C-alpha positions as CSV (number, residue, x, y, z in Angstrom):
1,M,0.0,0.1,-0.1
2,A,1.2,3.5,-1.0
3,E,2.4,5.5,2.1
4,I,0.6,8.8,2.1
5,I,2.1,11.4,4.5
6,T,0.0,14.6,5.4
7,T,0.4,17.5,7.8
8,N,-1.5,20.5,8.2
9,L,0.5,23.8,8.0
10,D,-1.6,25.7,10.6
11,R,-2.1,23.0,13.0
12,D,1.4,21.2,13.0
13,G,3.6,23.7,11.6
14,E,6.6,25.5,13.6
15,R,5.7,29.3,13.9
16,R,8.6,31.7,14.0
17,A,7.7,35.1,14.9
18,F,9.6,38.0,13.7
19,A,11.1,40.8,15.9
20,G,8.0,42.5,14.5
21,H,5.7,42.8,11.5
22,G,4.7,39.1,10.8
23,H,5.9,35.5,11.3
24,A,7.0,32.4,9.3
25,T,5.2,28.9,9.6
26,L,7.3,25.9,8.6
27,A,5.7,22.3,8.2
28,T,7.1,19.0,6.6
29,A,5.1,15.9,4.9
30,G,7.6,13.5,3.6
31,G,10.2,14.8,1.3
32,L,8.5,18.3,1.3
33,S,9.3,21.0,3.4
34,L,7.4,24.5,3.1
35,M,7.6,27.8,4.8
36,R,4.8,30.4,4.4
37,G,5.9,33.9,5.3
38,V,3.4,36.7,6.2
39,F,5.2,40.0,6.1
40,E,3.0,42.8,7.3
41,P,3.5,46.5,6.1
42,G,6.5,48.0,7.4
43,W,8.4,44.6,7.5
44,R,12.0,44.8,6.5
45,W,14.4,42.0,6.9
46,S,17.2,44.5,8.3
47,V,14.8,45.2,11.2
48,D,12.8,42.6,11.9
49,V,14.7,39.3,11.0
50,A,18.3,40.5,11.2
51,P,18.0,40.6,15.3
52,L,17.4,36.8,15.0
53,A,19.8,35.8,12.4
54,G,22.7,37.7,13.7
55,T,23.9,38.5,10.1
56,P,24.1,41.7,8.1
57,S,22.0,40.3,5.1
58,C,19.9,37.5,4.6
59,Q,21.9,34.3,3.9
60,V,19.0,32.0,3.1
61,R,18.2,31.3,-0.4
62,H,14.5,31.3,-1.4
63,L,12.6,29.5,-3.9
64,G,8.8,30.1,-3.9
65,Y,5.8,31.7,-4.8
66,V,4.1,34.9,-4.0
67,L,0.3,34.6,-2.8
68,S,-0.2,38.0,-2.4
69,G,1.4,41.7,-2.0
70,R,4.5,43.0,-3.0
71,M,8.0,42.9,-1.8
72,Q,11.2,44.7,-2.8
73,V,14.5,42.8,-2.6
74,R,18.0,44.5,-2.7
75,F,21.3,42.3,-3.0
76,Q,24.5,43.3,-1.8
77,D,25.8,44.4,-5.3
78,G,23.1,46.8,-5.4
79,T,20.5,45.1,-7.7
80,E,16.9,45.5,-6.9
81,R,13.8,43.6,-7.9
82,E,10.2,43.7,-6.9
83,I,8.3,40.6,-6.8
84,G,4.3,40.3,-6.5
85,Q,1.2,38.2,-6.5
86,G,1.9,35.4,-9.0
87,D,5.6,35.7,-9.3
88,L,7.7,32.8,-8.8
89,F,11.1,33.3,-7.4
90,D,14.8,32.2,-7.0
91,L,16.5,34.7,-4.8
92,P,19.9,33.9,-3.7
93,A,21.4,34.6,-0.4
94,G,23.0,38.2,0.4
95,H,20.0,40.3,0.4
96,D,17.7,42.9,2.3
97,A,14.1,43.1,1.5
98,W,11.0,44.9,2.6
99,V,7.4,45.2,2.1
100,V,5.9,47.6,-0.5
101,G,2.5,49.3,0.0
102,D,-0.2,48.8,2.6
103,E,-1.0,45.1,1.9
104,P,0.7,42.3,3.6
105,C,2.8,40.3,1.4
106,V,2.3,36.4,1.8
107,M,4.5,33.9,0.2
108,V,5.3,30.2,0.1
109,D,9.0,28.9,0.1
110,V,10.3,25.3,-0.8
111,S,13.9,26.0,-0.8
112,P,15.7,23.5,1.8
113,D,17.3,26.5,3.0
114,A,13.9,27.8,4.2
115,T,14.1,25.7,7.3
116,R,16.9,28.0,8.7
117,Y,14.9,31.1,8.2
118,A,14.2,33.1,11.2
119,R,16.1,30.5,13.3
120,P,17.7,32.1,16.4
121,A,21.3,33.0,15.9
122,G,23.9,30.6,17.4
123,I,22.6,27.3,16.0
124,A,25.6,26.5,13.5
125,D,25.2,25.4,9.9
126,A,27.1,22.6,8.4
127,E,28.4,23.9,5.2
128,D,32.3,23.2,4.8
129,A,34.9,24.8,2.5
130,Q,34.2,22.3,-0.2
131,M,30.5,22.8,0.0
132,A,31.1,26.7,-0.3
133,L,33.3,26.0,-3.5
134,V,30.6,23.9,-5.0
135,K,28.2,26.9,-4.7
136,R,30.7,29.2,-6.1
137,G,31.1,26.9,-9.0
138,Y,27.6,26.7,-9.9
139,A,27.1,30.4,-9.9
140,A,30.4,30.7,-12.2
141,F,29.1,28.1,-14.6
142,N,25.5,30.0,-14.9
143,A,27.5,33.3,-15.5
144,G,30.0,32.0,-17.8
145,D,32.8,32.9,-15.5
146,V,35.8,30.8,-16.6
147,D,38.3,32.3,-14.6
148,T,36.5,31.2,-11.3
149,L,35.8,27.6,-12.9
150,R,39.6,27.3,-13.4
151,Q,40.3,28.5,-10.0
152,I,37.9,25.9,-8.4
153,M,39.0,23.0,-10.6
154,A,42.5,21.4,-10.7
155,A,44.3,21.4,-14.2
156,D,43.9,17.5,-14.4
157,V,40.3,17.4,-13.4
158,V,38.0,14.7,-14.9
159,H,34.5,15.3,-15.6
160,H,32.4,11.9,-16.1
161,V,29.2,12.3,-18.3
162,A,27.0,9.2,-18.3
163,G,24.7,8.1,-21.1
164,T,24.8,7.3,-24.7
165,G,24.1,10.6,-26.1
166,P,26.6,12.9,-28.0
167,L,28.0,14.4,-24.9
168,A,28.4,11.1,-23.1
169,G,32.1,10.3,-21.8
170,S,35.0,11.5,-19.6
171,Y,36.4,14.9,-20.2
172,K,40.0,15.0,-18.8
173,G,41.8,18.2,-18.2
174,I,40.4,21.6,-17.5
175,D,40.3,22.6,-21.1
176,A,38.5,19.7,-21.8
177,V,35.9,20.1,-19.3
178,L,35.4,23.7,-20.1
179,G,34.9,22.7,-23.6
180,Y,32.3,20.5,-22.4
181,Y,30.4,23.3,-20.7
182,A,30.6,25.4,-23.8
183,K,29.2,22.7,-25.8
184,L,26.1,22.6,-23.4
185,G,25.7,26.2,-24.2
186,E,26.3,26.0,-27.9
187,L,23.7,23.3,-28.3
188,T,21.0,25.1,-26.3
189,G,21.5,28.5,-27.9
190,G,22.8,29.8,-24.5
191,T,19.9,29.0,-22.6
192,F,21.7,25.7,-20.5
193,R,21.3,26.5,-16.8
194,A,22.0,24.3,-14.0
195,S,20.2,25.8,-10.9
196,L,21.7,24.4,-7.5
197,L,19.0,23.0,-5.3
198,D,20.9,21.5,-2.4
199,V,24.4,20.5,-1.4
200,H,25.6,17.8,0.9
201,G,29.0,17.3,2.2
202,D,31.2,15.1,4.3
203,Q,33.7,17.8,5.6
204,S,36.3,16.2,3.9
205,A,36.7,15.5,0.1
206,H,33.4,14.9,-1.1
207,V,30.3,16.8,-2.0
208,T,27.2,16.0,-3.9
209,A,25.3,18.9,-5.5
210,V,21.7,18.4,-6.5
211,H,20.4,20.7,-9.3
212,Q,17.6,21.5,-11.7
213,M,18.9,21.7,-15.5
214,T,16.8,24.0,-17.7
215,A,17.5,24.4,-21.5
216,T,15.6,25.2,-24.8
217,R,16.8,23.3,-28.0
218,N,15.0,23.1,-31.4
219,G,12.1,25.0,-29.9
220,V,11.5,22.3,-26.8
221,T,12.2,23.5,-23.4
222,R,13.4,20.7,-21.0
223,V,13.3,20.5,-17.3
224,S,15.0,17.9,-15.4
225,R,16.9,16.9,-12.2
226,G,20.5,15.6,-11.8
227,S,23.5,15.7,-9.5
228,I,27.1,16.0,-9.5
229,L,29.4,14.0,-7.0
230,F,32.8,16.1,-6.6
231,T,36.0,14.7,-5.2
232,F,38.4,17.3,-4.0
233,A,42.0,17.4,-3.1
234,G,42.2,20.3,-0.8
235,D,40.5,23.5,-2.6
236,R,40.4,22.0,-6.0
237,A,37.9,19.7,-7.5
238,I,39.7,16.8,-9.0
239,D,36.8,14.3,-10.1
240,L,33.0,15.3,-11.2
241,L,30.7,12.3,-11.4
242,E,27.6,13.7,-13.2
243,L,24.4,11.7,-12.6
244,H,20.6,12.1,-14.0
245,A,17.3,11.6,-12.7
246,D,16.1,10.8,-16.2
247,L,19.0,9.9,-18.3
248,A,17.5,8.5,-21.4
249,G,15.4,11.7,-21.7
250,D,18.4,13.9,-21.5
251,D,20.3,11.9,-23.7
252,A,17.3,12.2,-26.3
253,F,17.2,15.9,-25.7
254,F,20.8,16.5,-26.8
255,A,20.5,13.9,-29.8
């Protein structure tokens, strides 16, 4: 018999009050964790959550949907973006935010990081140095930042790509690996993106990164999930093993 797991956000959720102007409620059902945030008019992260987080900017990455209201988000580099009712969002860590207008902003967040939101300071996070490097690497990949990728990967790095498609094989050496990344962009007209979802490490030499791939090719857009197992020697990745949730489908997409 199939196992059906349900919880009720209002009845079973953990309520985390902000210093002012609202609260967040978190609940889990099996593989799903979800946070609902209610941000009242006048709410601002740097005033109402920073005292709880103990950091100068929000260090939680958010993946979610705005149910109602509007919010302005400002990143550390000065970039600003307003999100509002009906918007899906992927907001990187390192930002301030505030409610716009006189209506509460209500949103849901399914990011794995959301479980850390509005949590009391002093509860340590598990990220290690290699996990931080992997996060830098994904950001560099999506930005086309080749210099950073060369800093993170060893000169003799090997990237293993499974399957039977035209891109399958083992790419040996940094130039060959970067050539593989360039081919992904070439075959998809520059639309290929690997959005990092979660990172797991052993505080030693191994990191597993779970990502969502989005790309458009020949008028068809594909969204699928995969992961990469990184092996490090010090601060350089020496081996990358790429895994796919739907390998046959990904092979067919690039064929």
